[in-house]
C-alpha positions as CSV (number, residue, x, y, z in Angstrom):
1,M,70.9,66.4,255.3
2,N,69.2,67.4,252.1
3,T,70.9,66.3,248.9
4,K,71.1,69.8,247.6
5,W,73.2,70.9,250.7
6,L,75.4,67.8,250.4
7,N,76.1,68.8,246.8
8,V,76.8,72.4,247.6
9,S,79.0,71.5,250.6
10,G,81.0,69.2,248.3
11,L,81.4,71.9,245.7
12,V,82.6,74.4,248.3
13,L,85.1,71.9,249.7
14,D,86.3,71.2,246.2
15,L,86.8,74.9,245.5
16,I,88.7,75.4,248.8
17,G,90.9,72.4,248.0
18,V,91.7,73.6,244.5
19,V,92.6,77.1,245.7
20,L,94.9,75.6,248.5
21,L,96.6,73.4,245.9
22,F,97.2,76.2,243.5
23,R,98.5,78.5,246.2
24,Y,100.6,76.1,248.2
25,G,101.4,73.3,245.7
26,M,101.2,69.5,245.9
27,P,102.5,68.2,249.2
28,Y,104.8,65.6,247.8
29,R,107.1,67.9,245.8
30,V,110.8,67.8,246.6
31,R,111.8,70.0,249.6
32,T,115.1,71.7,250.0
33,G,115.3,71.1,253.7
34,G,116.4,74.7,254.2
35,E,119.7,74.3,252.2
36,L,120.6,76.4,249.2
37,L,120.5,74.2,246.2
38,S,123.6,75.8,244.6
39,L,125.7,75.8,247.7
40,K,126.3,72.7,249.9
41,T,126.8,74.1,253.3
42,N,126.1,72.8,256.8
43,V,123.9,75.9,257.4
44,V,120.2,75.1,257.5
45,N,117.7,78.0,257.2
46,T,115.0,77.2,259.8
47,E,112.7,79.8,258.3
48,V,112.7,78.0,254.9
49,V,112.1,74.6,256.7
50,R,109.2,76.1,258.6
51,I,107.6,77.5,255.4
52,E,108.1,74.2,253.6
53,C,106.4,72.4,256.5
54,L,103.5,74.9,256.4
55,Y,103.1,74.5,252.6
56,D,103.2,70.7,253.0
57,V,100.4,70.8,255.6
58,L,98.3,73.2,253.6
59,G,98.8,71.0,250.5
60,W,97.5,67.9,252.3
61,I,94.5,69.9,253.6
62,G,93.8,70.9,250.0
63,L,93.9,67.3,248.9
64,A,91.7,66.2,251.8
65,C,89.2,69.0,250.9
66,I,89.0,67.8,247.3
67,A,88.5,64.1,248.4
68,I,85.9,64.9,251.0
69,G,84.1,67.3,248.6
70,T,84.0,64.7,245.9
71,A,82.7,62.1,248.4
72,L,79.9,64.4,249.5
73,Q,78.9,65.0,245.8
74,I,78.8,61.2,245.2
75,W,76.8,60.7,248.3
76,A,74.3,63.4,247.2
77,A,74.0,61.8,243.8
78,L,73.3,58.4,245.3
79,R,70.7,59.8,247.7
80,Q,68.7,61.5,245.0
81,S,65.4,59.8,244.3
82,P,65.0,58.3,240.8
83,S,63.5,60.6,238.3
84,R,60.0,59.8,237.2
85,G,58.8,60.6,233.8
């Protein structure tokens, strides 16, 4: 693969990862587990648990996109021929 396309692919993955993290948050934040924080009841809201799990997965995907995108950019930089002149 051409180094230009490695670099562009890395930038696109980084952008996707950043957007996912801004939208869904970091995956290691404290979750409520479906319980209301102000009331301690035995009722668990399954919809809140499902949304928290979805946000957790999307946050990890965002982090993975940033890591892979950065690795592609490093690979592209290392593959470039040394400049002459």
